[in-house]
C-alpha positions in Angstrom: 118.0 105.6 87.9 115.7 107.4 90.4 115.7 106.6 94.1 112.6 105.3 96.0 112.0 108.8 97.4 112.2 110.3 93.9 109.8 107.6 92.6 107.2 108.4 95.3 107.4 112.1 94.6 106.9 111.4 90.9 103.8 109.3 91.8 102.4 112.2 93.8 103.0 114.5 90.9 101.3 112.2 88.4 98.3 111.8 90.7 98.1 115.6 91.0 98.3 116.0 87.3 95.5 113.5 86.8 93.3 115.1 89.5 93.7 118.5 87.7 92.6 117.0 84.4 96.0 116.4 82.8 97.0 113.5 80.6 100.3 112.1 81.8 100.5 109.4 79.0 104.3 109.8 78.6 104.7 107.8 81.8 102.6 104.8 80.8 105.6 102.7 79.8 107.8 103.5 82.8 109.6 100.6 84.4 108.1 101.4 87.8 104.6 99.9 88.4 103.6 102.7 90.7 104.5 105.4 88.1 102.7 103.5 85.4 99.6 103.0 87.5 99.4 106.6 88.8 99.7 107.9 85.2 97.0 105.5 83.9 94.6 106.4 86.7 94.2 109.9 85.3 90.5 110.5 84.5 91.4 112.2 81.3 92.9 108.9 80.1 89.7 106.9 80.8 89.3 106.2 77.0 93.0 105.7 76.3 93.6 102.1 75.4 97.2 102.1 76.5 96.3 103.4 79.9 93.5 100.9 80.3 95.9 98.1 79.4 98.4 99.3 82.0 95.6 99.1 84.7 94.3 95.8 83.5 97.7 94.1 83.7 98.6 95.7 87.0 95.3 94.6 88.5 96.3 90.9 88.3 99.2 91.7 90.7 97.6 94.5 92.6 99.7 94.3 95.7 102.8 95.5 93.8 100.9 98.7 93.3 100.3 99.0 97.0 104.0 98.4 97.7 105.2 100.8 95.0 103.1 103.6 96.6 104.4 102.8 100.1 101.1 101.5 101.5 101.5 100.8 105.2 103.8 103.8 105.6 103.4 107.6 105.4 103.9 108.1 101.7 102.2 111.3 100.6 100.7 109.5 97.6 98.4 107.6 99.9 96.2 110.7 100.6 94.8 110.2 97.1 93.3 106.8 98.1 90.8 105.5 100.6 92.3 102.2 101.8 94.9 100.3 99.9 95.6 101.7 96.4 94.7 98.3 95.0 91.0 99.0 95.9 90.9 102.0 93.7 92.8 100.1 91.0 90.1 97.4 91.0 87.2 100.0 90.8 88.8 102.0 88.0 89.8 99.0 85.8 86.3 97.5 86.1 84.8 100.9 85.2 86.9 101.1 82.1 86.8 97.5 80.9 83.3 96.2 80.2 84.5 92.8 78.8 84.6 90.3 81.7 87.0 88.1 79.8 89.7 90.8 79.8 89.7 91.1 83.6 89.2 87.4 84.5 92.8 87.0 85.4 92.6 90.0 87.8 89.4 88.6 89.3 91.0 85.2 89.7 93.9 86.9 91.6 91.6 88.8 93.8 89.9 85.7 95.1 92.5 85.1 97.8 91.4 88.2 99.6 87.7 87.8 99.2 85.1 88.5 101.9 87.4 90.2 104.5 85.3 93.3 104.5 81.7 94.4 103.8 81.2 94.7 100.9 84.4 93.1 99.7 86.5 95.9 98.0 88.8 93.3 96.5 86.3 91.2 94.6 83.0 93.2 94.4 84.1 95.3 91.3 84.9 92.1 89.3 81.6 90.4 90.4 79.6 93.4 89.2 81.2 93.2 85.8 80.9 89.4 85.5 77.3 89.3 86.8 75.7 92.5 85.4 72.2 91.0 85.5 72.5 89.0 88.7 72.5 85.2 88.8 72.7 83.8 85.3 70.2 81.4 83.6 71.7 78.0 82.7 71.8 78.8 79.0 73.6 82.1 79.6 76.5 81.1 81.8 79.9 82.7 80.8 83.4 81.5 81.5 84.1 84.6 83.5 81.3 83.7 85.8 82.5 80.1 86.1 86.1 81.3 86.8 84.8 83.2 89.8 82.5 80.4 90.9 85.3 77.8 90.7 87.7 80.0 92.5 85.3 80.7 95.4 84.2 77.1 95.9 87.7 75.8 95.8 88.5 77.9 98.9 86.8 76.2 101.7 88.0 78.9 104.2 85.8 81.5 102.4 82.7 79.6 103.5 83.6 79.0 107.1 83.1 81.1 110.2 81.2 84.4 110.1 79.2 84.9 106.9 78.6 88.6 107.4 81.0 89.9 104.8 80.1 87.3 102.2 76.4 88.0 102.6 76.9 91.8 102.5 78.9 91.4 99.3 76.7 89.0 97.3 73.1 89.7 98.3 73.0 93.3 97.1 74.1 92.1 93.7 71.3 89.6 93.5 73.6 86.6 94.0 73.3 83.7 96.4 75.6 83.5 99.4 75.6 79.7 99.9 78.4 77.3 98.7 76.0 74.9 97.0 74.6 77.4 94.5 78.1 78.6 93.5 79.3 75.0 93.3 76.4 74.2 90.9 77.4 77.1 88.8 81.0 76.1 88.8 80.1 72.6 87.6 77.4 73.6 85.0 77.8 72.8 81.4 78.9 75.8 79.3 76.9 77.0 76.3 78.0 75.2 73.1 79.7 78.3 71.5 81.2 80.7 74.1 82.5 83.9 72.5 86.1 85.2 72.8 85.2 87.1 75.9 84.3 83.9 77.7 87.8 82.4 77.5 90.1 82.8 80.5 93.6 83.6 79.4 96.4 83.8 81.9 99.0 86.2 80.4 101.5 86.5 83.3 104.0 83.6 83.3 104.1 83.3 87.1 100.4 83.5 87.4 100.2 80.6 84.9 102.4 78.5 87.2 100.0 79.2 90.1 97.0 78.3 88.0 98.4 74.9 87.1 100.9 74.1 89.9 100.7 70.4 89.2 102.4 71.0 85.9 105.5 72.3 87.7 105.7 70.6 91.1 104.8 67.3 92.6 101.6 68.4 94.2 98.0 68.1 93.0 97.2 71.8 93.4 96.8 74.7 95.7 95.0 72.7 98.4 97.5 69.9 98.4 99.3 70.0 101.8 102.5 68.7 100.0 102.8 71.9 97.9 105.1 74.0 100.2 107.4 71.1 100.7 107.4 70.2 97.0 108.4 73.8 96.1 111.4 73.7 98.3 112.4 70.0 97.6 112.4 70.3 93.8 114.4 73.5 94.0 117.0 71.7 96.1 116.9 68.6 93.8 117.5 70.8 90.7 120.5 72.6 92.2 121.9 69.3 93.4 121.5 67.8 90.0 123.2 70.7 88.2 125.8 71.8 90.9 126.0 68.9 93.3 129.7 68.2 92.6 130.7 71.6 91.1 133.0 73.2 93.6 133.0 76.4 91.6 129.3 76.9 92.4 128.8 76.3 96.1 125.2 76.6 97.3 122.9 76.1 100.2 119.3 76.6 101.2 118.1 77.9 104.6 114.5 77.5 105.8 113.9 80.3 108.2 110.2 79.8 109.0 107.1 78.0 107.9 106.8 80.2 104.8 110.3 81.7 104.2 113.5 80.2 102.8 116.7 81.6 101.3 118.9 80.2 98.5 122.6 81.3 98.5 125.0 80.5 95.6 128.7 81.4 95.7 130.8 81.3 92.6 128.1 82.2 90.0 126.2 85.4 89.4 123.0 86.5 87.7 123.6 89.4 85.3 121.7 92.5 86.3 122.4 94.4 83.0 119.1 95.6 81.5 117.7 98.2 79.1 114.2 99.5 78.4 112.0 96.7 77.0 114.8 94.1 77.6 114.9 92.3 81.0 118.1 91.4 82.7 118.8 87.7 83.5 118.2 88.5 87.2 114.7 89.6 86.2 114.2 86.6 84.0 115.1 84.2 86.8 112.7 86.0 89.2 109.8 86.3 86.9 110.0 84.2 83.7 110.4 80.4 84.0 110.4 79.9 80.2 113.5 82.1 79.8 115.7 80.8 82.6 118.3 78.1 82.2 118.8 75.1 84.5 118.9 75.2 87.4 117.7 78.8 87.7 114.3 78.1 86.2 113.4 76.4 89.4 113.9 79.7 91.2 111.2 81.1 88.8 108.8 78.3 89.7 109.3 78.8 93.4 108.8 82.6 92.9 105.4 81.9 91.4 104.1 80.8 94.8 105.5 83.8 96.7 104.1 87.1 97.8 107.5 88.6 97.7 111.0 87.7 96.4 114.2 89.6 96.9 117.1 88.8 94.6 120.6 90.1 95.2 123.6 89.4 92.9 127.2 90.5 93.0 130.1 90.4 90.6 132.9 92.7 89.4 133.0 94.4 92.8 129.4 95.6 92.6 126.1 94.3 94.0 122.6 94.7 92.5 119.2 93.8 93.9 115.7 93.5 92.6 112.4 93.0 94.5 109.4 91.1 93.1 106.0 91.7 94.8 102.8 89.8 93.9 104.6 88.2 90.9 105.7 91.5 89.3 109.0 93.4 89.6 108.8 96.4 91.9 111.7 98.0 90.2 114.5 97.1 87.7 117.8 95.8 89.1 119.3 98.6 91.2 122.9 99.1 92.5 123.3 97.9 96.1 126.8 99.0 96.9 130.2 97.3 96.6 130.8 93.7 97.2 133.7 91.3 96.6 133.5 88.0 95.0 130.7 86.5 92.8 127.4 85.0 93.9 123.7 85.6 94.5 121.1 85.3 97.2 117.4 84.8 96.7 114.9 85.3 99.6 111.5 83.7 99.1 108.4 84.5 101.1 105.6 82.1 100.2 102.2 83.7 99.6 100.4 82.7 102.8 97.2 84.6 101.6 97.1 82.4 98.5 98.0 79.1 100.2 95.3 77.4 102.4 95.3 78.3 106.1 97.8 76.4 108.1 100.2 75.8 105.1 103.8 75.3 106.1 107.1 74.1 104.8 107.4 70.7 106.5 110.2 69.8 108.9 112.7 67.2 107.9 113.9 68.7 104.6 117.3 69.4 106.2 118.1 65.7 105.8 119.7 67.0 102.6 123.3 68.2 103.4 122.8 71.5 101.6 119.6 72.4 103.5 119.5 74.0 106.9 116.3 74.5 108.8 116.5 77.1 111.5 113.4 75.7 113.1 115.2 72.4 113.8 117.9 74.2 115.6 115.6 76.0 118.0 115.1 74.5 121.4 111.8 72.7 121.8 109.4 73.8 124.6 
């Protein structure tokens, strides 16, 4: 298994090969998202379906590509990009995919970072594909257009404050910059027979949880202020139901800040054994709610609302860890040294970019004996 330094060097080499006209298609199925993405970006693979599919799926969790390439640090791979690598990813995938329905999931994911710059590099490429002829006539509205309209109008914070970035993004594309027009589009009746390209399909299991949070937690949706508390509370309730009186599986949950909490379990481990095309149980617990058993499936649900999750498990004298960024594994489970005993630890960082401004895990959850809230222990000023 390659180290992080080796991974970054490989990414640089793949970008160099692509820049020089090479076709590094042998790396399109690599376990590392950075390696896959750098190989797929090669201009010579622009018409390669497998390469386009790699970019399309990666675009729906684009921050994992940034993290894999060391964005924010001094990684040599970054010299091939202007700004975060995810900006280039969005531009390239939209240039290669002319079917708006195939990139609707990526556009939906990009909404949380809309209108922070002029023009918006996160969302502009998807808007250009979804609205190729400008503002649509009522009889020609597509599902891809309504997906963007509904996502934009559901986020009140995007329409507050300075409108400069919003105006600079939308007007050059022949699109209105006022909430009322987009809301009308979002609520418009669809044509009687939309084609296959007009159907929004959420392929990623964790993204599906985000899209319909009310199906998994006791909250009405993203804007429900109860959502952060419900995520934590129902995780605690599930572990209490399954392990409340089981002394062989001791557990506790610590709330460290308004958006961060840690689950620790002693006496049980999550298998880190994996093979190509076969995920470990640790990976399943972190990324695939439908494949996890009780109570671990609640870990998967909580992970769906996080920007990052770090899982660490230990058994047989060895420890392993795996990081998930933007709903996708950053790497397979990797050895993390020696460690006695059996257990696991999951660190959750809620996605504060996706949640509405001001969202926070509420105080008072430490009324449960297995929950500790470090904020409650701090002296009040």
